[in-house]
C-alpha positions in Angstrom: 13.7 -51.4 -10.9 13.9 -47.7 -10.2 17.2 -45.9 -9.7 17.7 -42.3 -8.6 19.4 -40.3 -11.3 19.1 -37.0 -9.5 18.2 -35.8 -6.0 14.7 -35.0 -7.4 14.5 -38.6 -8.5 15.3 -39.8 -5.0 12.5 -37.6 -3.6 10.1 -39.2 -6.2 11.3 -42.7 -5.3 10.5 -41.9 -1.6 7.0 -40.6 -2.6 6.4 -43.7 -4.7 7.3 -46.1 -2.0 5.2 -44.1 0.5 2.2 -44.3 -1.9 2.8 -48.1 -2.2 2.4 -48.5 1.5 -0.2 -45.9 2.2 -2.7 -45.9 -0.7 -5.3 -48.7 -0.7 -5.9 -48.2 -4.5 -2.2 -48.0 -5.4 -1.5 -48.7 -9.1 2.2 -49.3 -9.8 2.2 -48.3 -13.5 0.3 -45.1 -12.9 2.4 -44.2 -9.8 5.7 -44.6 -11.7 4.3 -42.5 -14.6 3.4 -39.8 -12.0 6.7 -39.9 -10.1 9.2 -40.8 -12.8 11.0 -37.5 -13.1 14.7 -38.0 -12.2 14.4 -41.8 -12.1 15.9 -44.5 -14.4 13.3 -47.2 -15.1 14.3 -50.9 -15.8 11.6 -53.4 -16.4 10.6 -56.5 -18.5 6.9 -55.9 -17.9 5.9 -55.2 -21.5 2.5 -53.6 -20.8 4.2 -51.2 -18.3 7.0 -50.4 -20.7 4.4 -49.5 -23.4 2.6 -47.1 -21.0 5.8 -45.4 -19.9 7.2 -45.2 -23.4 4.1 -43.3 -24.5 4.9 -40.6 -21.9 8.6 -40.5 -22.9 11.2 -43.1 -23.8 13.9 -41.2 -21.9 15.5 -43.2 -19.2 13.3 -46.3 -19.8 15.2 -49.6 -20.4 14.1 -53.1 -21.2 15.4 -55.5 -18.6 17.3 -58.6 -19.6 17.6 -61.0 -16.7 18.8 -64.6 -16.7 16.0 -66.9 -15.8 13.3 -64.9 -17.6 12.2 -64.8 -21.3 15.2 -62.9 -22.6 14.4 -63.4 -26.3 10.9 -61.8 -25.9 12.4 -58.9 -24.1 15.1 -58.4 -26.8 12.5 -58.5 -29.5 10.4 -55.9 -27.7 13.4 -53.7 -27.2 14.3 -53.6 -30.9 10.7 -53.1 -32.1 10.0 -50.2 -29.7 13.3 -48.4 -29.8 14.0 -48.9 -26.1 17.6 -49.8 -25.0 18.2 -53.2 -23.3 20.0 -53.4 -20.0 21.5 -56.5 -18.2 20.4 -57.1 -14.6 20.3 -60.0 -12.3 17.4 -58.9 -10.0 19.7 -59.8 -7.2 17.8 -60.9 -4.1 20.9 -62.9 -2.9 24.6 -62.2 -2.7 25.5 -65.7 -3.6 23.7 -68.6 -5.2 24.0 -70.6 -2.0 21.8 -68.0 -0.2 18.7 -69.1 -2.1 17.6 -71.5 0.6 17.9 -68.8 3.2 15.8 -66.5 1.0 13.1 -69.2 0.8 13.1 -69.5 4.6 12.6 -65.7 4.9 9.8 -65.7 2.5 8.1 -68.6 4.3 8.5 -66.8 7.6 7.1 -63.6 6.1 4.1 -65.5 4.7 3.6 -67.5 8.0 3.7 -70.8 6.1 5.8 -73.9 5.8 8.4 -74.6 3.2 6.3 -77.3 1.7 3.4 -74.9 1.2 5.4 -71.9 0.0 4.3 -70.9 -3.5 7.1 -70.6 -6.0 5.9 -67.1 -7.2 6.6 -65.8 -3.7 10.3 -66.3 -4.2 12.9 -65.0 -6.5 14.4 -67.4 -9.1 17.6 -69.3 -8.1 19.4 -67.3 -10.8 18.6 -64.0 -9.0 21.9 -63.5 -7.3 24.6 -60.8 -7.6 26.5 -62.3 -10.6 29.8 -60.8 -11.6 30.1 -59.6 -15.2 32.0 -62.7 -16.3 29.0 -64.8 -15.3 26.2 -62.7 -16.7 28.1 -62.3 -20.0 27.6 -66.0 -20.6 23.8 -65.5 -20.7 24.0 -62.5 -23.0 26.8 -63.1 -25.5 24.7 -61.7 -28.4 23.5 -58.5 -26.6 26.8 -56.8 -25.5 25.1 -53.4 -25.4 23.0 -54.6 -22.5 26.1 -54.9 -20.3 27.5 -51.6 -21.6 24.2 -49.9 -20.7 24.4 -51.4 -17.2 27.8 -49.8 -16.6 26.6 -46.5 -18.1 23.4 -46.4 -15.9 25.5 -47.1 -12.8 27.6 -44.1 -13.7 24.5 -42.0 -14.3 23.1 -42.7 -10.8 23.4 -39.9 -8.4 26.1 -40.6 -5.7 27.3 -37.2 -4.5 25.1 -37.3 -1.4 25.6 -34.8 1.4 23.8 -35.2 4.8 25.4 -32.3 6.6 22.3 -30.0 6.4 19.8 -30.2 9.3 16.3 -30.6 8.1 13.8 -28.9 10.4 10.9 -26.5 10.0 11.1 -22.7 10.7 9.4 -21.7 13.9 6.2 -19.8 12.8 8.0 -18.9 9.6 10.4 -16.5 11.4 13.7 -15.6 9.8 16.8 -17.1 11.4 17.6 -13.8 13.2 14.1 -13.3 14.4 13.9 -16.9 15.7 17.2 -16.4 17.6 16.0 -13.1 19.1 12.8 -14.8 20.2 14.8 -17.6 21.8 17.1 -15.1 23.6 14.1 -13.2 25.0 12.3 -16.3 26.2 15.5 -17.6 27.8 16.1 -14.5 29.8 12.5 -14.3 30.8 12.8 -17.9 32.1 16.0 -17.1 33.8 14.4 -14.4 35.8 11.7 -16.8 36.8 14.2 -19.5 37.7 16.9 -17.5 39.4 15.5 -14.1 40.3 18.6 -11.9 40.2 20.9 -13.1 37.5 24.5 -13.7 38.6 27.4 -13.3 36.2 27.8 -17.1 36.2 24.3 -17.5 35.0 24.6 -14.8 32.3 27.9 -16.2 31.1 26.5 -19.7 30.8 23.4 -18.4 28.9 25.5 -16.4 26.5 27.9 -19.3 25.9 25.1 -21.7 25.0 23.2 -19.1 22.9 26.4 -18.5 20.9 26.6 -22.3 20.0 22.9 -22.5 19.3 23.2 -19.4 17.0 26.2 -20.8 15.2 24.5 -24.2 14.7 21.2 -22.6 13.7 19.2 -24.5 16.2 17.0 -21.7 17.5 14.0 -23.0 15.7 14.5 -26.4 17.3 14.4 -25.0 20.8 11.4 -22.9 20.1 9.4 -25.8 18.6 10.2 -28.0 21.5 9.3 -25.2 23.9 5.9 -24.8 22.1 5.2 -28.5 22.5 6.1 -28.6 26.2 3.8 -25.7 26.9 0.9 -27.9 25.9 1.3 -29.9 29.2 1.7 -28.4 32.7 3.9 -31.2 33.9 6.8 -32.6 31.9 10.3 -34.0 32.5 12.9 -33.0 30.0 15.8 -35.5 30.3 18.8 -36.9 28.5 21.7 -34.7 27.6 19.4 -31.7 27.0 19.1 -31.3 30.8 22.7 -30.0 30.7 21.5 -26.9 28.9 20.7 -23.8 30.8 18.6 -22.6 27.8 16.4 -25.7 28.1 16.2 -25.1 31.9 15.1 -21.4 31.5 12.5 -22.3 28.9 11.0 -24.9 31.2 11.9 -27.8 28.9 14.1 -29.3 31.6 13.9 -28.8 35.4 17.4 -29.6 36.7 19.7 -26.5 37.3 22.8 -27.3 35.2 24.9 -24.8 37.2 24.0 -26.0 40.6 24.6 -29.6 39.6 27.7 -29.1 37.4 26.2 -30.5 34.2 28.3 -30.4 31.0 26.7 -28.6 28.1 29.2 -30.1 25.7 27.6 -33.5 26.2 24.5 -32.0 24.6 25.9 -29.6 22.1 29.4 -28.5 21.1 30.8 -26.5 18.2 32.3 -29.6 16.6 29.2 -31.7 16.7 27.6 -32.3 13.3 24.5 -34.3 14.2 21.4 -32.5 15.4 20.5 -32.1 19.1 18.2 -34.7 20.7 15.7 -33.6 23.4 13.7 -36.2 25.2 10.5 -35.1 26.9 8.4 -37.2 29.3 4.7 -36.5 29.7 2.2 -38.2 32.0 1.4 -41.4 30.3 -2.3 -40.7 29.9 -1.6 -37.2 28.4 0.9 -38.2 25.8 -1.7 -39.3 23.2 -3.1 -35.8 23.2 0.3 -34.3 22.8 1.0 -36.4 19.8 -2.4 -35.4 18.4 -1.5 -31.8 18.9 1.8 -32.2 17.1 0.2 -33.8 14.1 -2.6 -31.2 14.0 -0.1 -28.4 14.2 2.2 -29.8 11.5 0.0 -32.2 9.6 0.9 -35.7 8.4 2.6 -34.1 5.4 5.3 -32.6 7.6 5.4 -35.0 10.6 5.9 -38.7 11.1 7.0 -41.1 13.9 10.4 -42.8 13.8 10.5 -46.6 13.3 12.2 -49.4 15.1 13.7 -51.9 12.7 13.1 -55.3 14.4 15.5 -58.1 13.5 15.6 -61.8 14.2 17.3 -62.6 17.5 18.8 -66.1 17.9 15.9 -67.6 19.8 13.3 -66.0 17.5 15.2 -67.2 14.4 15.3 -70.8 15.7 11.6 -70.7 16.6 10.5 -69.2 13.2 12.6 -71.6 11.2 11.4 -74.6 13.2 7.8 -73.5 12.4 8.7 -73.2 8.7 10.0 -76.8 8.9 6.5 -77.8 10.2 7.6 -78.9 13.7 4.9 -78.9 16.4 4.8 -76.1 18.9 5.4 -78.4 21.9 8.6 -79.9 20.3 9.9 -76.4 19.4 9.3 -75.1 22.9 11.0 -78.0 24.6 14.1 -77.9 22.2 14.5 -74.2 22.6 14.4 -74.4 26.4 17.1 -77.1 26.3 19.2 -75.1 23.9 18.9 -72.0 26.1 20.2 -73.9 29.1 22.8 -76.2 27.5 24.1 -74.9 24.2 27.1 -73.0 25.8 28.4 -76.3 27.1 29.7 -77.2 23.7 33.2 -75.9 23.1 33.8 -73.6 20.1 37.3 -74.0 18.6 39.1 -71.9 16.1 38.3 -74.6 13.4 34.6 -74.6 14.2 32.2 -73.4 11.5 28.6 -72.5 12.0 27.6 -75.8 10.5 30.0 -77.9 12.6 28.9 -76.1 15.8 25.3 -76.7 15.0 26.0 -80.4 14.5 28.0 -80.7 17.7 25.4 -79.0 19.8 22.6 -81.2 18.5 24.8 -84.3 19.0 25.5 -83.3 22.6 21.9 -82.5 23.4 20.5 -85.5 21.4 18.5 -83.3 19.1 17.6 -85.2 15.9 17.3 -83.8 12.4 16.2 -81.3 11.2 17.5 -79.5 14.3 21.2 -79.3 13.1 19.9 -77.6 10.0 17.6 -75.3 12.0 20.5 -74.1 14.2 22.7 -73.6 11.1 20.0 -71.6 9.3 19.2 -69.6 12.4 22.9 -68.5 12.6 22.6 -67.4 9.0 19.4 -65.4 9.6 20.3 -63.9 12.9 20.1 -60.1 12.8 18.1 -60.2 9.5 15.4 -57.5 9.2 12.0 -58.8 10.3 9.5 -55.9 10.4 9.0 -52.3 11.4 7.5 -51.1 14.6 6.9 -47.7 16.2 9.7 -46.0 18.2 8.4 -45.3 21.7 8.2 -41.6 21.1 10.4 -40.3 18.3 8.8 -37.7 16.0 10.5 -36.0 13.1 9.3 -32.7 11.6 10.4 -31.3 8.2 9.8 -27.9 6.6 7.9 -29.1 3.6 7.1 -32.8 2.8 8.4 -35.7 4.8 7.9 -38.1 1.9 10.5 -36.4 -0.2 13.2 -37.3 2.3 12.2 -40.8 3.4 9.6 -43.4 2.6 6.6 -43.4 5.0 4.2 -46.1 6.0 1.1 -46.2 8.2 1.5 -48.0 11.5 -1.2 -50.3 13.0 -2.2 -47.4 15.3 -2.7 -45.1 12.4 0.4 -42.9 12.8 2.6 -42.2 9.8 6.0 -43.8 10.4 9.2 -43.4 8.4 11.0 -46.5 7.4 14.3 -45.4 9.1 15.2 -46.0 12.7 16.6 -43.2 14.9 20.3 -43.4 13.9 19.5 -43.5 10.2 17.2 -40.5 10.6 19.9 -38.6 12.5 22.6 -39.5 9.9 20.4 -38.1 7.1 19.9 -34.8 8.9 16.4 -35.4 10.2 15.9 -34.1 13.7 14.1 -36.3 16.2 12.1 -35.1 19.2 11.2 -37.8 21.7 7.7 -37.4 23.2 7.4 -40.2 25.7 4.9 -41.3 28.3 5.9 -41.7 32.0 3.6 -43.1 34.7 5.5 -41.4 37.6 4.5 -38.0 36.2 0.9 -39.0 36.3 1.4 -40.1 39.9 3.0 -36.8 40.8 0.2 -34.9 39.0 -2.5 -36.8 41.0 -0.6 -36.5 44.3 -0.2 -32.7 43.8 -3.9 -32.4 43.0 -4.7 -34.4 46.2 -2.5 -32.1 48.3 -4.3 -29.1 46.9 -7.7 -30.6 47.4 -7.1 -31.7 51.0 -4.8 -28.9 52.3 -5.4 -26.0 50.0 -1.7 -25.8 49.4 -0.8 -25.3 45.7 2.6 -26.5 44.7 4.1 -24.8 41.6 5.5 -27.8 39.7 8.1 -25.7 37.8 9.5 -24.1 40.9 9.1 -27.1 43.3 12.4 -28.1 45.0 11.9 -31.4 46.7 15.6 -32.2 46.8 16.2 -29.7 49.6 13.6 -31.2 51.9 15.4 -32.8 55.0 12.7 -35.5 55.6 13.0 -36.6 51.9 16.8 -36.7 52.2 16.6 -39.0 55.2 14.2 -41.4 53.4 16.7 -41.6 50.6 19.7 -42.1 53.0 17.8 -45.1 54.5 17.1 -46.5 51.1 13.4 -46.3 52.0 12.4 -45.8 48.4 10.1 -48.7 47.6 7.5 -47.5 45.1 9.6 -44.4 44.2 10.2 -44.1 40.5 13.8 -44.8 39.3 15.2 -45.7 42.7 12.9 -48.5 43.8 14.9 -51.5 42.5 16.5 -53.8 45.1 20.0 -53.0 43.7 19.5 -49.2 44.1 18.0 -49.5 47.6 20.8 -51.8 48.8 23.5 -49.5 47.4 21.9 -46.4 49.1 21.9 -48.3 52.4 25.5 -49.4 52.0 26.5 -45.9 51.1 24.8 -44.0 53.9 24.4 -46.3 56.9 28.2 -46.8 57.3 29.4 -43.4 56.1 31.5 -41.7 58.8 29.4 -38.9 60.5 31.9 -36.2 59.6 31.6 -37.0 55.9 27.9 -37.6 56.1 27.3 -34.1 57.5 28.7 -32.5 54.4 27.7 -35.0 51.7 25.1 -33.9 49.1 22.3 -36.4 49.2 21.0 -35.5 45.8 24.4 -35.6 44.1 25.1 -39.0 45.6 21.6 -40.2 44.5 22.5 -39.2 40.9 25.7 -41.2 41.2 24.1 -44.3 42.8 21.3 -44.4 40.2 24.0 -44.4 37.4 26.7 -46.6 38.9 24.3 -49.6 39.1 24.0 -49.6 35.3 25.9 -52.4 33.6 28.6 -50.0 32.3 29.8 -49.0 35.8 28.5 -51.4 38.4 31.8 -53.3 38.7 33.1 -50.1 40.4 30.2 -49.7 42.9 32.1 -51.1 45.9 35.2 -49.0 45.1 33.0 -45.9 44.9 31.4 -46.6 48.4 34.8 -47.2 50.0 36.2 -43.9 48.5 33.0 -42.1 49.5 33.6 -43.2 53.1 37.1 -41.7 53.0 39.1 -45.0 52.7 42.5 -44.4 51.1 43.0 -45.6 47.6 45.8 -45.6 45.1 45.2 -43.1 42.4 45.7 -44.2 38.8 46.7 -40.8 37.7 46.4 -37.2 39.1 44.6 -36.0 36.0 42.0 -38.7 36.5 41.4 -37.5 40.1 41.0 -33.9 38.8 38.4 -34.5 36.1 36.5 -37.1 38.1 36.6 -35.4 41.5 32.9 -35.6 42.1 32.9 -39.4 41.6 36.1 -40.0 43.5 38.2 -40.9 40.4 35.7 -43.4 39.0 34.0 -43.1 35.6 30.2 -43.2 36.2 28.6 -41.1 33.5 28.8 -41.1 29.7 30.4 -37.6 29.7 33.2 -39.0 31.9 34.5 -40.7 28.8 34.7 -37.3 27.1 36.5 -35.7 30.1 39.1 -38.5 30.5 39.7 -38.6 26.7 40.3 -34.8 26.7 42.5 -34.7 29.9 44.6 -37.9 29.4 44.3 -38.6 25.7 44.6 -35.0 24.4 41.3 -35.3 22.5 39.3 -32.3 21.4 35.9 -32.0 22.9 34.4 -33.1 19.6 36.6 -36.2 19.4 35.8 -37.1 23.0 32.1 -36.8 22.2 32.6 -39.0 19.1 34.4 -41.7 21.2 31.5 -41.6 23.7 29.0 -42.0 20.8 30.9 -44.8 19.1 31.0 -46.9 22.3 27.2 -47.2 22.2 27.0 -48.2 18.6 26.9 -51.5 16.8 29.6 -52.4 14.3 32.0 -49.9 16.0 35.2 -52.0 16.0 37.0 -50.2 13.1 36.4 -46.7 14.3 37.1 -47.6 17.9 40.5 -48.9 17.0 41.4 -45.5 15.6 40.3 -43.8 18.8 42.2 -46.3 20.9 45.4 -45.6 19.1 44.8 -41.8 19.4 44.1 -42.2 23.2 47.2 -44.3 23.8 49.4 -41.9 21.8 48.0 -38.9 23.7 48.5 -40.6 27.0 52.1 -41.5 26.2 52.7 -37.8 25.2 51.6 -36.9 28.8 53.9 -39.5 30.3 51.1 -41.7 31.4 52.5 -45.2 32.1 51.3 -47.9 29.6 49.8 -50.1 32.4 47.8 -47.1 33.7 46.6 -46.4 30.2 45.5 -50.0 29.9 43.4 -49.7 33.1 41.8 -46.4 32.1 41.0 -47.7 28.6 39.4 -50.8 30.2 37.2 -48.4 32.3 36.3 -46.5 29.1 35.4 -49.7 27.3 33.0 -50.6 30.1 30.8 -47.8 28.6 30.1 -50.0 25.6 27.4 -51.4 27.8 24.3 -49.6 28.9 25.0 -46.3 30.7 23.5 -42.9 31.4 24.7 -39.3 31.1 24.7 -37.2 34.2 21.9 -34.8 33.0 19.6 -37.8 32.4 20.3 -39.3 35.8 19.9 -35.9 37.5 16.5 -35.4 35.8 15.2 -38.8 36.9 16.7 -38.5 40.4 14.8 -35.2 40.7 11.6 -37.0 39.8 12.5 -39.7 42.3 12.9 -37.1 45.0 9.6 -35.6 44.1 7.8 -38.9 44.4 9.6 -39.6 47.7 8.7 -36.2 49.0 5.0 -36.6 48.2 
């Protein structure tokens, strides 16, 4: 067991774990000797202890664990002058978890329980014993328990993850990087807008002020450098709300023209780093990744991981295989369970075990299926394996393996062991470099136009959303084969919106803005309000829930459609700060959010009451906010993809 005594020890632990996964000739004893600075070492491997003791006996302890040869370890400890320490090698929280542990080991080894080798499992005594239990095993070695407490106190715990970890752009100073960003932004603004209005200048300066304060200039410059490696990209996500991103050419939607909220992307109170998503033509993305890893090297760059867990059906399938059941029986039983398991009532007195028994009795599934269902409930959500995030890349200024353990993926890319939220929480900055087939379609179509007509369309300055013929195709819902808006639900909603809209309203309605709304409101978070939105768009009278709601949601007729609408409503009706509104928006999309969400709910209700909002109205608005715990988009993302959809439709 290796424990971090200092931050340097944690860095060495990450290096050691990385070496374990990346080096084919990895030697554990030699690796620990190499990376032991700042680490506390606990072991009962006598040959390893001898080697490490020769280097230095400091922070090396002889491990005394119930279930192993304690007497031999005590003798070695006394003869070699190494202090003993009591451990349990806990692989389970409770002794009853041992069977679940065996199942997981059998699943990992792709074998049955009957063929699982004992050495592949921990001992039944390796659970997290309280002191009163472990003392019974070591009544004559009290110093071992004393050392356990002292070592726990010696471990470093004062962690701070407030610092953003990101490389300098071309080794420029902070001031030089900011001035470079400022210059590039204004050069891009001239290209985008021509003559710069006061509105444009004010928005640029406001964003640059936040970027300077948060010290994110290097981030924008690095992303800009990556984007310049491809002639056609689509910057999306909340970054499309930034005029700096727009002027640099990272994104292509004008945030002023389309009223995009910069605070959804960055605000002074936000502590986590920005997150820019860039789409490349699908067949060009591998070359972009290659360029990034050549530019920064595998020492400074790595992909982000997905941490795959056991879903209910997968858990049942894997456990049934471990029990040795034939594939045909497993498939038949799982199909039956998928169709009928919900027919069994769950009462307040039901336990996982009684539910499993009731389901199997109702569906006439014989043993061992009741046990399989029970164990699947225990293992649901348990970590299974790592995979590659679709496009997340993290860059660091020095050595990625001092911040997080790294493995090598099946495709050969270095990949950190953390998923995107864990990386973000630790201060690592993720850049999403993703492949998109529609961009390849647009590229090839533009090339065909040039080849056949001689007309060269500048992708960066191309404005398909203003083309009347394209607008009419979208009004008719004639978008089959058009990226982002080709689904039956979207096409039907477009037809319902435009074909019955009164002519007077139709003449002034912005086709693109409505396309952005339609492509967002069909998402699960908002689609229950789609019919209301169409009626209000057509001018039908409706009863307003509150005047403040109509004010902040004017462009969507008083209905929350986008993620940032949560922020706007929380600020206007709940009295939230912009930062708290953004945090509420983020928490809604997270797992295990109930505790924090209760605090924000109380804050919202108190703020609404202070503004004389009736309780029943607050209940309705909070229910609309809660609908965003499902899948939803921010407006900048929808606008970016709607623009690409317009481009495909235009071509």
